[in-house]
C-alpha positions in Angstrom: 0.0 0.1 0.0 1.5 3.4 -0.7 1.8 6.3 1.3 -0.6 8.3 -0.8 -3.5 5.5 -0.2 -2.4 5.4 3.7 -3.2 9.3 3.9 -6.2 9.2 2.2 -7.5 6.1 4.2 -6.7 8.1 7.3 -8.3 11.2 6.1 -11.5 9.2 5.5 -11.4 7.5 9.0 -10.5 10.8 10.8 -13.7 12.4 8.9 -16.0 9.7 10.0 -14.9 10.1 13.4 -15.6 13.8 13.5 -18.9 13.6 11.8 -20.2 10.9 14.2 -18.7 13.0 17.2 -20.6 16.0 15.9 -23.9 14.3 15.5 -23.6 13.0 19.3 -23.0 16.6 20.2 -25.9 17.8 18.5 -23.6 20.3 16.5 -24.2 18.7 13.1 -27.9 17.7 12.2 -28.3 14.8 9.7 -31.4 12.9 9.8 -30.5 9.9 8.0 -32.1 7.0 10.2 -29.3 4.7 9.2 -26.5 6.8 10.0 -28.0 7.6 13.4 -28.9 4.2 14.2 -25.4 2.6 13.3 -22.7 5.2 15.2 -20.9 2.7 16.9 -20.3 0.6 13.7 -19.0 3.7 12.0 -16.9 4.1 14.7 -15.3 0.5 14.6 -15.0 0.7 10.8 -13.2 4.1 11.3 -10.8 2.6 13.9 -10.2 -0.5 11.8 -9.6 1.7 9.1 -6.7 3.4 11.2 -5.2 0.0 12.0 -5.0 -1.2 8.3 -2.6 2.1 7.8 -0.7 1.5 10.5 2.9 0.2 9.7 4.2 -2.9 11.2 
């Protein structure tokens, strides 16, 4: 995996976490029922994406 790909995956995972946190703090109001019901799974996916990009 190239460094450019790692950076893109990290940016996407951080963006996912920020969106979920802002929704939880009522700063961001997105009325997608699927998104509101599956916040924990979005966080798990974002964490997994960061684990993939970690250099061993």
